[in-house]
MARDRENSE-797858 format. One record per residue (C-alpha): residue in three letters; x, y, z. Coordinates in steps of 0.5 Angstrom, whole numbers, padded with zeros to 4 digits, always signed. Layout:
# MARDRENSE-797858
ALAXYZ;...
***
This chain:
# MARDRENSE-797858
MET+0256+0191+0233;SER+0257+0197+0228;THR+0261+0197+0222;PRO+0267+0202+0223;VAL+0267+0208+0219;ALA+0272+0209+0214;ALA+0277+0215+0215;PRO+0276+0221+0210;PRO+0281+0221+0204;PRO+0287+0226+0206;ILE+0286+0233+0204;GLU+0291+0236+0198;PRO+0294+0243+0200;PRO+0292+0248+0194;LYS+0298+0249+0189;ALA+0300+0255+0192;MET+0301+0252+0199;ARG+0305+0247+0196;TRP+0310+0252+0192;HIS+0310+0256+0199;ARG+0313+0249+0202;ARG+0318+0248+0197;LEU+0321+0255+0197;LEU+0321+0254+0205;GLY+0324+0247+0204;ILE+0329+0250+0199;CYS+0331+0256+0204;LEU+0332+0251+0210;MET+0337+0246+0205;VAL+0341+0252+0203;LEU+0341+0255+0210;ALA+0343+0249+0213;PHE+0348+0247+0208;GLU+0352+0254+0209;ILE+0352+0254+0217;GLY+0354+0246+0217;LEU+0360+0248+0212;PHE+0362+0254+0216;LEU+0362+0250+0223;ILE+0366+0244+0219;VAL+0371+0249+0217;PHE+0372+0255+0222;PRO+0374+0251+0228;TRP+0380+0249+0225;HIS+0382+0256+0221;PRO+0387+0260+0225;ALA+0382+0266+0226;TRP+0378+0261+0231;SER+0384+0263+0236;MET+0383+0270+0235;ASN+0376+0271+0239;TRP+0374+0274+0245;ILE+0373+0268+0248;PRO+0380+0265+0250;VAL+0382+0272+0252;HIS+0376+0273+0257;SER+0377+0267+0261;ARG+0383+0262+0262;ARG+0378+0256+0264;PHE+0374+0258+0257;ALA+0380+0259+0253;ALA+0382+0252+0255;LEU+0376+0249+0253;TRP+0375+0253+0247;MET+0382+0251+0244;SER+0381+0244+0246;PRO+0381+0240+0239;TYR+0375+0236+0242;PHE+0371+0242+0243;ARG+0373+0244+0236;GLY+0371+0236+0234;VAL+0364+0237+0237;VAL+0363+0244+0233;SER+0365+0240+0227;GLY+0361+0235+0228;LEU+0355+0239+0229;GLY+0357+0242+0222;LEU+0356+0235+0219;LEU+0350+0234+0222;ASP+0347+0241+0219;VAL+0350+0238+0212;PHE+0346+0231+0213;ILE+0340+0235+0215;ALA+0341+0239+0208;LEU+0342+0233+0204;GLY+0336+0230+0207;GLU+0332+0236+0205;ALA+0334+0236+0198;ILE+0332+0228+0198;LYS+0326+0230+0200;GLN+0325+0236+0195;ILE+0327+0231+0189;LYS+0322+0226+0191;SER+0316+0231+0192;LEU+0318+0234+0185;PHE+0318+0227+0182;VAL+0311+0225+0186;GLU+0308+0231+0183;ARG+0310+0230+0176;ALA+0307+0223+0176;ARG+0300+0226+0178;
***
């Protein structure tokens, strides 16, 4: 039997590539937080009912004005906020790992 070959060490991305990843992560974090905040607040705002969807169809109007549907939209907003917080934690951890090197 032959001995197993050891896997090569992981290749570190160049420093410029790490900054591109960090910038992209920050943009994702900001965008997800803003969209999430909007989706949490807007379904409960009076402007929600002043839309073309309730006027277009009675069937869609019943769904659009339903508190359950509004809750689902707000739940998606909470999910976006959690994604933004997860990305923020990931960015902070990577910053401390980079400084430890």
